[in-house]
C-alpha positions as CSV (number, residue, x, y, z in Angstrom):
1,X,41.4,-150.9,-76.7
2,X,40.4,-150.2,-73.1
3,X,38.8,-146.8,-72.7
4,X,40.9,-144.4,-70.6
5,X,38.8,-142.3,-68.2
6,X,39.5,-138.7,-68.8
7,X,38.5,-135.7,-66.6
8,X,38.9,-132.0,-67.1
9,X,39.2,-129.3,-64.5
10,X,38.4,-125.6,-65.3
11,X,39.7,-123.6,-62.4
12,X,42.3,-121.3,-60.9
13,X,45.8,-122.2,-59.8
14,X,47.5,-122.7,-56.4
15,X,51.3,-122.5,-56.5
16,X,51.5,-123.9,-53.0
17,X,49.9,-127.1,-54.4
18,X,47.0,-127.6,-51.9
19,X,44.0,-126.3,-53.9
20,X,42.7,-125.4,-57.3
21,X,44.1,-126.9,-60.5
22,X,47.0,-128.5,-58.7
23,X,44.8,-130.3,-56.1
24,X,42.4,-131.4,-58.9
25,X,45.2,-132.9,-61.0
26,X,46.7,-134.7,-58.0
27,X,43.3,-136.2,-57.2
28,X,42.8,-137.3,-60.8
29,X,46.2,-139.0,-60.8
30,X,45.7,-140.8,-57.5
31,X,42.4,-142.2,-58.8
32,X,43.9,-143.4,-62.1
33,X,42.1,-140.9,-64.3
34,X,43.8,-139.0,-67.1
35,X,43.6,-135.3,-66.0
36,X,43.4,-132.2,-68.1
37,X,43.1,-128.6,-67.2
38,X,41.9,-125.2,-68.4
39,X,43.3,-122.3,-66.3
40,X,40.9,-119.4,-65.6
41,X,43.1,-117.4,-63.2
42,X,46.7,-117.5,-62.0
43,X,46.5,-117.1,-58.2
44,X,49.3,-116.2,-55.9
45,X,48.2,-118.0,-52.7
46,X,49.5,-120.3,-50.0
47,X,48.3,-121.7,-46.7
48,X,47.9,-118.2,-45.2
49,X,45.7,-116.6,-47.9
50,X,45.6,-115.1,-51.4
51,X,48.3,-112.5,-52.2
52,X,47.4,-111.7,-55.8
53,X,45.3,-112.8,-58.7
54,X,45.8,-112.5,-62.5
55,X,42.8,-113.4,-64.7
56,X,43.5,-115.2,-67.9
57,X,42.1,-113.3,-71.0
58,X,38.7,-114.6,-72.0
59,X,39.8,-115.6,-75.5
60,X,42.6,-117.7,-74.1
61,X,40.2,-119.5,-71.8
62,X,38.0,-120.2,-74.8
63,X,41.0,-121.4,-76.8
64,X,42.2,-123.7,-74.0
65,X,38.8,-125.4,-73.9
66,X,38.7,-125.7,-77.7
67,X,42.1,-127.3,-77.7
68,X,41.0,-130.0,-75.2
69,X,37.5,-130.7,-76.6
70,X,38.6,-130.8,-80.3
71,X,41.3,-133.4,-79.6
72,X,40.6,-135.3,-76.3
73,X,37.8,-137.3,-74.8
74,X,36.2,-135.6,-71.8
75,X,34.1,-138.0,-69.8
76,X,33.6,-135.6,-66.9
77,X,34.6,-132.1,-66.0
78,X,34.5,-129.8,-63.0
79,X,34.6,-126.1,-62.5
80,X,36.2,-124.4,-59.5
81,X,37.2,-120.8,-59.4
82,X,35.4,-118.8,-62.1
83,X,36.1,-115.2,-61.2
84,X,33.7,-113.2,-63.3
85,X,30.7,-113.3,-65.6
86,X,32.7,-113.2,-68.8
87,X,34.5,-116.4,-67.9
88,X,31.2,-118.0,-67.0
89,X,29.7,-117.1,-70.4
90,X,32.4,-118.9,-72.4
91,X,32.1,-121.9,-70.1
92,X,28.3,-122.1,-70.5
93,X,28.8,-121.9,-74.3
94,X,31.2,-124.9,-74.2
95,X,29.0,-126.9,-71.7
96,X,26.1,-126.6,-74.1
97,X,28.1,-128.6,-76.6
98,X,29.2,-131.6,-74.4
99,X,27.4,-134.5,-72.8
100,X,30.2,-134.9,-70.2
101,X,29.2,-135.1,-66.5
102,X,29.6,-131.7,-65.0
103,X,30.5,-131.2,-61.3
104,X,30.2,-127.6,-60.1
105,X,32.2,-126.6,-57.1
106,X,30.8,-123.1,-56.6
107,X,34.0,-121.6,-55.3
108,X,33.3,-118.2,-53.8
109,X,35.7,-117.8,-50.9
110,X,39.1,-119.5,-50.1
111,X,39.7,-121.4,-46.9
112,X,41.6,-118.4,-45.7
113,X,38.5,-116.2,-46.2
114,X,39.7,-114.4,-49.3
115,X,36.9,-113.8,-51.9
116,X,37.5,-115.6,-55.3
117,X,34.5,-114.5,-57.3
118,X,33.2,-111.0,-58.2
119,X,29.9,-110.1,-56.5
120,X,28.2,-109.4,-59.8
121,X,29.1,-112.9,-61.1
122,X,27.4,-114.8,-58.3
123,X,23.9,-114.4,-59.7
124,X,25.0,-115.5,-63.2
125,X,26.6,-118.6,-61.6
126,X,23.3,-119.4,-59.9
127,X,21.1,-118.7,-62.8
128,X,23.1,-119.9,-65.8
129,X,25.7,-122.4,-64.7
130,X,23.8,-124.2,-61.9
131,X,21.1,-125.6,-64.1
132,X,23.8,-127.3,-66.3
133,X,25.3,-129.2,-63.3
134,X,25.1,-132.9,-62.9
135,X,25.9,-132.2,-59.3
136,X,26.8,-129.0,-57.4
137,X,28.9,-129.3,-54.2
138,X,28.4,-126.2,-52.0
139,X,29.6,-125.8,-48.5
140,X,27.3,-124.1,-46.0
141,X,28.1,-120.4,-46.9
142,X,27.8,-121.2,-50.6
143,X,24.5,-123.1,-50.1
144,X,23.2,-120.1,-48.1
145,X,24.0,-117.8,-51.0
146,X,22.3,-120.1,-53.6
147,X,19.1,-120.6,-51.5
148,X,19.0,-117.3,-49.7
149,X,18.4,-119.2,-46.4
150,X,20.5,-119.5,-43.3
151,X,21.7,-123.0,-42.4
152,X,21.9,-123.8,-38.7
153,X,21.5,-127.6,-38.5
154,X,21.2,-130.8,-40.4
155,X,17.5,-130.2,-41.2
156,X,18.5,-127.0,-42.9
157,X,21.2,-128.9,-44.8
158,X,18.7,-131.3,-46.2
159,X,16.3,-128.5,-47.1
160,X,19.0,-126.6,-48.9
161,X,20.0,-129.7,-50.9
162,X,16.4,-130.2,-52.0
163,X,15.8,-126.6,-52.8
164,X,18.9,-126.3,-55.0
165,X,17.6,-129.1,-57.2
166,X,13.8,-128.4,-57.1
167,X,14.0,-124.6,-57.3
168,X,17.3,-123.8,-58.9
169,X,17.6,-126.5,-61.5
170,X,20.7,-128.5,-60.7
171,X,20.3,-132.3,-61.3
172,X,21.7,-133.1,-57.9
173,X,23.1,-131.2,-54.9
174,X,25.7,-132.3,-52.4
175,X,25.5,-129.8,-49.4
176,X,28.6,-130.3,-47.2
177,X,28.2,-129.9,-43.4
178,X,31.8,-129.3,-42.5
179,X,31.1,-125.9,-41.0
180,X,28.7,-127.4,-38.4
181,X,29.9,-128.8,-35.1
182,X,30.2,-132.5,-34.6
183,X,30.9,-135.2,-37.2
184,X,31.3,-134.2,-40.9
185,X,27.9,-135.1,-42.5
186,X,27.0,-134.3,-46.1
187,X,23.6,-134.6,-47.8
188,X,23.1,-135.5,-51.5
189,X,19.7,-134.9,-53.0
190,X,19.4,-136.5,-56.5
191,X,15.9,-135.4,-57.3
192,X,14.3,-138.4,-55.6
193,X,16.2,-139.3,-52.5
194,X,18.3,-137.6,-49.8
195,X,21.5,-139.7,-49.2
196,X,23.7,-139.2,-46.1
197,X,27.5,-139.4,-46.1
198,X,29.0,-139.4,-42.6
199,X,32.6,-139.3,-41.3
200,X,34.2,-138.4,-38.0
201,X,35.9,-135.0,-37.6
202,X,39.6,-134.9,-37.2
203,X,41.4,-132.4,-35.0
204,X,43.4,-130.6,-37.7
205,X,43.7,-127.1,-39.2
206,X,45.1,-128.6,-42.4
207,X,42.0,-128.3,-44.6
208,X,43.3,-126.1,-47.4
209,X,41.8,-127.4,-50.6
210,X,39.3,-129.8,-49.2
211,X,36.4,-128.6,-51.4
212,X,38.6,-128.8,-54.5
213,X,39.7,-132.3,-53.6
214,X,36.3,-133.6,-52.8
215,X,34.7,-132.3,-56.0
216,X,37.7,-133.5,-58.1
217,X,37.3,-137.0,-56.7
218,X,33.6,-137.0,-57.6
219,X,34.6,-135.9,-61.1
220,X,37.1,-138.7,-61.3
221,X,34.7,-141.4,-60.2
222,X,32.0,-140.2,-62.6
223,X,34.5,-140.4,-65.5
224,X,35.2,-144.0,-64.5
225,X,31.5,-144.8,-64.9
226,X,30.3,-144.9,-61.3
227,X,26.7,-143.9,-60.6
228,X,26.4,-140.5,-58.8
229,X,25.7,-142.0,-55.3
230,X,28.7,-144.4,-55.6
231,X,30.9,-141.6,-57.0
232,X,30.1,-139.3,-54.0
233,X,30.5,-142.2,-51.5
234,X,33.9,-143.0,-52.8
235,X,34.9,-139.4,-53.0
236,X,33.8,-138.9,-49.4
237,X,36.2,-141.7,-48.4
238,X,39.0,-140.2,-50.4
239,X,38.7,-136.7,-49.0
240,X,38.2,-138.0,-45.4
241,X,41.5,-139.9,-45.8
242,X,43.2,-136.8,-47.2
243,X,42.1,-134.8,-44.2
244,X,43.0,-137.6,-41.7
245,X,46.5,-137.8,-43.1
246,X,46.9,-134.1,-43.9
247,X,50.2,-132.2,-43.5
248,X,51.2,-129.5,-41.0
249,X,52.9,-127.6,-43.9
250,X,53.0,-123.8,-44.1
251,X,52.1,-121.1,-41.6
252,X,48.3,-121.2,-42.1
253,X,45.8,-123.9,-43.0
254,X,47.9,-126.7,-44.2
255,X,47.1,-128.9,-47.3
256,X,45.3,-132.2,-47.4
257,X,47.1,-135.3,-48.3
258,X,46.2,-136.4,-51.8
259,X,47.8,-139.9,-51.3
260,X,46.1,-140.3,-47.9
261,X,43.9,-143.0,-49.3
262,X,47.0,-145.1,-49.8
263,X,48.0,-144.7,-46.1
264,X,44.4,-145.6,-45.1
265,X,44.7,-148.9,-47.0
266,X,48.0,-149.7,-45.3
267,X,46.4,-149.1,-41.9
268,X,43.6,-151.5,-42.7
């Protein structure tokens, strides 16, 4: 029987559908991967920001993971919003028992600017979770926190990607340059080579959930057996199409279009 690629997301929710668990599962489905989820926090949020957060009890997070891993194949997994150190500890415990590819999206702040992780948990994320990652996908503010260095240009981006691997222990780092001016250029350091992923920038404010979508696409492609470089390259194309064909929905930063890649194929 043909193996079905299976991917798991461990993250918070977004009832407006643009980010978090909802964005991850939409991405998995679009890429023909069987998606599963463990919810860490129930978040009241929309395109304008975060209105409230309810954290799932730690034992329930642990039991959700046990339910999945005891019954289903997990070829790859990603983490998104992990709000506190207690949550991180149970996730580290589970990760030590699996050989699945692990994509860490070190979510710290929502697109709206709202914080999504406790200050005291950030060091634990850096010291305990990061070394377990197959690849970590920080944006510039997140990379600045991990490295302790300011990022002003593409040379700083490359240096940050290298440092996150060489000094902080991740197997690979994809540092995203979306906060810089000009085209959207990301750098992947895999321990040997720095790879460049380039796309034009689109004039849109509909960028809610881009980081979730990008990392979920990488997770999906890894679960299908693609090598890391190819997984990131294909995921870059996927998120670029999602931004290009994004929606002007809501009163704030609208969501990306998770079937944008289909519209891109039609145009071609």
